[in-house]
C-alpha atoms as an extended CHARMM CRD file, in Angstrom:
* protein
*
       145  EXT
         1         1  MET       CA             56.5120000000       26.9060000000       -0.9750000000  PROA      1               0.0000000000
         2         2  SER       CA             54.8510000000       24.4950000000        1.3990000000  PROA      2               0.0000000000
         3         3  SER       CA             57.0970000000       21.5760000000        2.2080000000  PROA      3               0.0000000000
         4         4  ASN       CA             54.1900000000       19.1830000000        2.8110000000  PROA      4               0.0000000000
         5         5  PRO       CA             54.7080000000       16.2610000000        0.3960000000  PROA      5               0.0000000000
         6         6  ASP       CA             51.0460000000       15.2310000000        0.7750000000  PROA      6               0.0000000000
         7         7  ALA       CA             49.7450000000       18.6430000000       -0.2890000000  PROA      7               0.0000000000
         8         8  PRO       CA             47.9040000000       18.5840000000       -3.6240000000  PROA      8               0.0000000000
         9         9  TYR       CA             49.5830000000       20.1680000000       -6.6090000000  PROA      9               0.0000000000
        10        10  VAL       CA             48.1610000000       23.6220000000       -7.1960000000  PROA      10              0.0000000000
        11        11  PRO       CA             49.3430000000       25.3660000000      -10.3540000000  PROA      11              0.0000000000
        12        12  VAL       CA             50.5780000000       28.9340000000      -10.1170000000  PROA      12              0.0000000000
        13        13  MET       CA             47.8520000000       31.2160000000      -11.3860000000  PROA      13              0.0000000000
        14        14  ALA       CA             49.6730000000       33.7510000000      -13.4670000000  PROA      14              0.0000000000
        15        15  SER       CA             48.1840000000       37.1880000000      -13.7590000000  PROA      15              0.0000000000
        16        16  LEU       CA             44.8450000000       36.7340000000      -12.0560000000  PROA      16              0.0000000000
        17        17  PRO       CA             43.1480000000       40.1180000000      -11.8590000000  PROA      17              0.0000000000
        18        18  TYR       CA             43.1760000000       41.9330000000       -8.5170000000  PROA      18              0.0000000000
        19        19  VAL       CA             39.8060000000       41.8980000000       -6.7460000000  PROA      19              0.0000000000
        20        20  ASP       CA             40.2930000000       43.4450000000       -3.3100000000  PROA      20              0.0000000000
        21        21  GLU       CA             42.2430000000       43.6190000000       -0.0670000000  PROA      21              0.0000000000
        22        22  HSD       CA             41.0120000000       43.6640000000        3.5240000000  PROA      22              0.0000000000
        23        23  ARG       CA             43.0580000000       44.2940000000        6.6590000000  PROA      23              0.0000000000
        24        24  ARG       CA             42.4790000000       43.8100000000       10.3620000000  PROA      24              0.0000000000
        25        25  HSD       CA             44.6080000000       44.8930000000       13.3020000000  PROA      25              0.0000000000
        26        26  VAL       CA             45.1340000000       42.0760000000       15.7930000000  PROA      26              0.0000000000
        27        27  THR       CA             46.5070000000       42.6280000000       19.2810000000  PROA      27              0.0000000000
        28        28  ALA       CA             48.6780000000       39.5110000000       19.2590000000  PROA      28              0.0000000000
        29        29  THR       CA             52.1400000000       38.3040000000       18.3110000000  PROA      29              0.0000000000
        30        30  PRO       CA             52.8490000000       37.1720000000       14.7500000000  PROA      30              0.0000000000
        31        31  GLU       CA             52.9850000000       33.5800000000       16.0140000000  PROA      31              0.0000000000
        32        32  GLN       CA             49.5830000000       33.8450000000       17.7460000000  PROA      32              0.0000000000
        33        33  ALA       CA             48.0060000000       35.3770000000       14.6410000000  PROA      33              0.0000000000
        34        34  TRP       CA             49.6400000000       32.7410000000       12.4270000000  PROA      34              0.0000000000
        35        35  THR       CA             48.3470000000       29.9070000000       14.5930000000  PROA      35              0.0000000000
        36        36  ALA       CA             44.8210000000       31.3430000000       14.5400000000  PROA      36              0.0000000000
        37        37  LEU       CA             44.9990000000       31.8820000000       10.7760000000  PROA      37              0.0000000000
        38        38  THR       CA             46.2540000000       28.3940000000        9.9450000000  PROA      38              0.0000000000
        39        39  ARG       CA             43.6940000000       26.7710000000       12.2500000000  PROA      39              0.0000000000
        40        40  TYR       CA             40.9180000000       28.7340000000       10.5640000000  PROA      40              0.0000000000
        41        41  VAL       CA             42.1870000000       27.7730000000        7.1030000000  PROA      41              0.0000000000
        42        42  GLN       CA             42.4650000000       24.0910000000        8.0250000000  PROA      42              0.0000000000
        43        43  LYS       CA             39.0440000000       23.9750000000        9.6840000000  PROA      43              0.0000000000
        44        44  SER       CA             37.0390000000       26.1360000000        7.2960000000  PROA      44              0.0000000000
        45        45  LEU       CA             38.7090000000       26.5010000000        3.9020000000  PROA      45              0.0000000000
        46        46  THR       CA             40.6830000000       23.3630000000        3.0560000000  PROA      46              0.0000000000
        47        47  GLN       CA             38.2770000000       20.6680000000        4.2690000000  PROA      47              0.0000000000
        48        48  PRO       CA             36.7240000000       18.5800000000        1.4610000000  PROA      48              0.0000000000
        49        49  LYS       CA             33.1420000000       19.4870000000        0.6180000000  PROA      49              0.0000000000
        50        50  PRO       CA             30.3200000000       16.9520000000        0.1050000000  PROA      50              0.0000000000
        51        51  GLY       CA             30.5620000000       15.0740000000       -3.2130000000  PROA      51              0.0000000000
        52        52  ALA       CA             27.3710000000       16.5320000000       -4.6740000000  PROA      52              0.0000000000
        53        53  PHE       CA             28.5980000000       20.0720000000       -3.9800000000  PROA      53              0.0000000000
        54        54  VAL       CA             31.9740000000       19.2910000000       -5.5850000000  PROA      54              0.0000000000
        55        55  ALA       CA             30.2860000000       17.8260000000       -8.6640000000  PROA      55              0.0000000000
        56        56  LEU       CA             27.7950000000       20.6940000000       -9.0180000000  PROA      56              0.0000000000
        57        57  TRP       CA             30.4290000000       23.4270000000       -8.7080000000  PROA      57              0.0000000000
        58        58  HSD       CA             33.3090000000       21.4970000000      -10.3340000000  PROA      58              0.0000000000
        59        59  LEU       CA             35.5200000000       22.4450000000       -7.3960000000  PROA      59              0.0000000000
        60        60  GLU       CA             39.2560000000       22.0520000000       -7.8670000000  PROA      60              0.0000000000
        61        61  PRO       CA             40.4720000000       20.9410000000       -5.3590000000  PROA      61              0.0000000000
        62        62  ASN       CA             37.3900000000       19.3660000000       -3.7780000000  PROA      62              0.0000000000
        63        63  SER       CA             37.7460000000       21.6490000000       -0.7560000000  PROA      63              0.0000000000
        64        64  GLY       CA             37.6230000000       24.7710000000       -2.9090000000  PROA      64              0.0000000000
        65        65  PHE       CA             41.0730000000       25.8660000000       -1.6940000000  PROA      65              0.0000000000
        66        66  ALA       CA             44.5100000000       24.3030000000       -1.3840000000  PROA      66              0.0000000000
        67        67  ILE       CA             47.5820000000       25.7380000000        0.2770000000  PROA      67              0.0000000000
        68        68  ALA       CA             49.8740000000       26.8630000000       -2.5160000000  PROA      68              0.0000000000
        69        69  GLU       CA             52.5150000000       28.8790000000       -0.6090000000  PROA      69              0.0000000000
        70        70  GLU       CA             53.3670000000       28.9740000000        3.0540000000  PROA      70              0.0000000000
        71        71  GLU       CA             56.0620000000       30.9960000000        4.8010000000  PROA      71              0.0000000000
        72        72  ALA       CA             55.3060000000       30.7640000000        8.5120000000  PROA      72              0.0000000000
        73        73  PRO       CA             54.5250000000       33.0150000000       10.3200000000  PROA      73              0.0000000000
        74        74  ARG       CA             54.1940000000       35.6820000000        7.6220000000  PROA      74              0.0000000000
        75        75  HSD       CA             52.5300000000       34.5370000000        4.3860000000  PROA      75              0.0000000000
        76        76  LEU       CA             49.9480000000       31.9900000000        3.2420000000  PROA      76              0.0000000000
        77        77  THR       CA             48.4810000000       31.6610000000       -0.2450000000  PROA      77              0.0000000000
        78        78  LEU       CA             45.4560000000       29.5420000000       -1.1030000000  PROA      78              0.0000000000
        79        79  ARG       CA             44.3920000000       28.7220000000       -4.6500000000  PROA      79              0.0000000000
        80        80  GLY       CA             41.4390000000       27.0140000000       -6.2230000000  PROA      80              0.0000000000
        81        81  GLY       CA             38.6950000000       27.2010000000       -8.7450000000  PROA      81              0.0000000000
        82        82  HSD       CA             35.2250000000       26.1630000000       -9.7770000000  PROA      82              0.0000000000
        83        83  ARG       CA             33.0040000000       26.3450000000      -12.8160000000  PROA      83              0.0000000000
        84        84  PHE       CA             32.6960000000       30.1550000000      -12.6420000000  PROA      84              0.0000000000
        85        85  SER       CA             36.0790000000       31.3040000000      -11.3440000000  PROA      85              0.0000000000
        86        86  ARG       CA             39.7880000000       30.6730000000      -10.7100000000  PROA      86              0.0000000000
        87        87  TYR       CA             41.0300000000       32.3870000000       -7.5900000000  PROA      87              0.0000000000
        88        88  GLU       CA             43.8070000000       33.0790000000       -5.1370000000  PROA      88              0.0000000000
        89        89  LEU       CA             43.4610000000       34.2750000000       -1.5470000000  PROA      89              0.0000000000
        90        90  ALA       CA             46.7190000000       35.4260000000        0.0530000000  PROA      90              0.0000000000
        91        91  PHE       CA             47.1470000000       36.2610000000        3.7280000000  PROA      91              0.0000000000
        92        92  ASP       CA             49.9990000000       38.2950000000        5.1980000000  PROA      92              0.0000000000
        93        93  VAL       CA             50.8260000000       38.8210000000        8.8650000000  PROA      93              0.0000000000
        94        94  VAL       CA             52.9280000000       41.9500000000        9.4790000000  PROA      94              0.0000000000
        95        95  GLU       CA             53.9940000000       43.5050000000       12.7780000000  PROA      95              0.0000000000
        96        96  ASP       CA             51.9970000000       46.6650000000       13.3770000000  PROA      96              0.0000000000
        97        97  GLY       CA             52.4800000000       48.7460000000       16.5260000000  PROA      97              0.0000000000
        98        98  ASP       CA             51.0870000000       46.8550000000       19.5080000000  PROA      98              0.0000000000
        99        99  GLY       CA             50.2420000000       43.7600000000       17.4600000000  PROA      99              0.0000000000
       100       100  VAL       CA             50.0170000000       42.6840000000       13.8590000000  PROA      100             0.0000000000
       101       101  ALA       CA             48.0300000000       43.4870000000       10.7480000000  PROA      101             0.0000000000
       102       102  VAL       CA             46.4780000000       40.4730000000        9.0470000000  PROA      102             0.0000000000
       103       103  THR       CA             45.7550000000       41.1800000000        5.3900000000  PROA      103             0.0000000000
       104       104  ALA       CA             43.6730000000       39.1160000000        2.9740000000  PROA      104             0.0000000000
       105       105  ARG       CA             44.1760000000       39.8740000000       -0.7240000000  PROA      105             0.0000000000
       106       106  THR       CA             42.0460000000       38.2990000000       -3.4630000000  PROA      106             0.0000000000
       107       107  HSD       CA             42.8560000000       37.8130000000       -7.1350000000  PROA      107             0.0000000000
       108       108  ALA       CA             40.4000000000       36.0250000000       -9.4150000000  PROA      108             0.0000000000
       109       109  ALA       CA             39.3380000000       35.4680000000      -13.0030000000  PROA      109             0.0000000000
       110       110  PHE       CA             35.7000000000       35.0180000000      -13.9880000000  PROA      110             0.0000000000
       111       111  PRO       CA             35.6950000000       33.6630000000      -17.5510000000  PROA      111             0.0000000000
       112       112  GLY       CA             32.7340000000       33.8040000000      -19.8910000000  PROA      112             0.0000000000
       113       113  LEU       CA             29.2490000000       35.1630000000      -19.4680000000  PROA      113             0.0000000000
       114       114  ALA       CA             28.5010000000       32.8600000000      -16.5180000000  PROA      114             0.0000000000
       115       115  GLY       CA             31.7020000000       34.0340000000      -14.8290000000  PROA      115             0.0000000000
       116       116  ARG       CA             30.7890000000       37.6970000000      -15.3110000000  PROA      116             0.0000000000
       117       117  LEU       CA             27.3320000000       37.0730000000      -13.8390000000  PROA      117             0.0000000000
       118       118  TYR       CA             28.8550000000       35.2000000000      -10.9110000000  PROA      118             0.0000000000
       119       119  ARG       CA             31.3050000000       38.0700000000      -10.3070000000  PROA      119             0.0000000000
       120       120  ALA       CA             28.4160000000       40.5490000000      -10.2620000000  PROA      120             0.0000000000
       121       121  LEU       CA             26.5390000000       38.4280000000       -7.7210000000  PROA      121             0.0000000000
       122       122  VAL       CA             29.4900000000       37.7170000000       -5.4340000000  PROA      122             0.0000000000
       123       123  ILE       CA             31.8380000000       40.6860000000       -5.7980000000  PROA      123             0.0000000000
       124       124  GLY       CA             29.4520000000       43.3650000000       -7.0440000000  PROA      124             0.0000000000
       125       125  SER       CA             26.9330000000       42.6860000000       -4.2750000000  PROA      125             0.0000000000
       126       126  GLY       CA             29.5900000000       43.1630000000       -1.5960000000  PROA      126             0.0000000000
       127       127  GLY       CA             29.0810000000       39.5980000000       -0.3710000000  PROA      127             0.0000000000
       128       128  HSD       CA             32.7100000000       38.6210000000       -0.9070000000  PROA      128             0.0000000000
       129       129  GLY       CA             33.8970000000       41.5420000000        1.2320000000  PROA      129             0.0000000000
       130       130  VAL       CA             31.4910000000       40.5990000000        4.0280000000  PROA      130             0.0000000000
       131       131  VAL       CA             32.8100000000       37.0220000000        4.0310000000  PROA      131             0.0000000000
       132       132  VAL       CA             36.4880000000       38.0440000000        4.0010000000  PROA      132             0.0000000000
       133       133  ARG       CA             36.0070000000       40.5960000000        6.7930000000  PROA      133             0.0000000000
       134       134  SER       CA             34.2120000000       37.9000000000        8.8030000000  PROA      134             0.0000000000
       135       135  MET       CA             37.1740000000       35.5480000000        8.2870000000  PROA      135             0.0000000000
       136       136  LEU       CA             39.5860000000       38.1990000000        9.5290000000  PROA      136             0.0000000000
       137       137  ARG       CA             37.3550000000       38.9370000000       12.5270000000  PROA      137             0.0000000000
       138       138  ARG       CA             37.3230000000       35.2460000000       13.4930000000  PROA      138             0.0000000000
       139       139  VAL       CA             41.0920000000       34.9700000000       13.1320000000  PROA      139             0.0000000000
       140       140  ALA       CA             41.5520000000       38.0950000000       15.2590000000  PROA      140             0.0000000000
       141       141  ARG       CA             39.2740000000       36.8050000000       18.0290000000  PROA      141             0.0000000000
       142       142  ALA       CA             41.0790000000       33.4540000000       18.1330000000  PROA      142             0.0000000000
       143       143  ALA       CA             44.5350000000       35.0950000000       18.1720000000  PROA      143             0.0000000000
       144       144  GLU       CA             43.5980000000       37.5480000000       20.9210000000  PROA      144             0.0000000000
       145       145  ARG       CA             42.3310000000       34.8380000000       23.3130000000  PROA      145             0.0000000000
């Protein structure tokens, strides 16, 4: 668990359905990959969104994600939700030959008709996979510098 006393409370999301997993080989040490990953998360995923966006989407927390678990330099779990979904995005950094493998695993629930439609648009279209692979690519580039 993260030891940051200022971190927002994020409830454990029991039994969210598995969505997908993406992996990227990174030619870096676990510490370099971890630093790149946590910088990306802080800059892009846990920053508060504009108030109108938060209100429209009913984001919880207002950044869309909060750090729920952190075991440096190996594991990081983010959790959040909005009007159409509750979700968890977990990253693992594992030594892999001449570097590390950085894995992003998504679990999410999409309740109701609106949630099912949202899932079809985001997951079914392949858009979610494109975004996650882009995240991993950015982390890899930063770690390999």
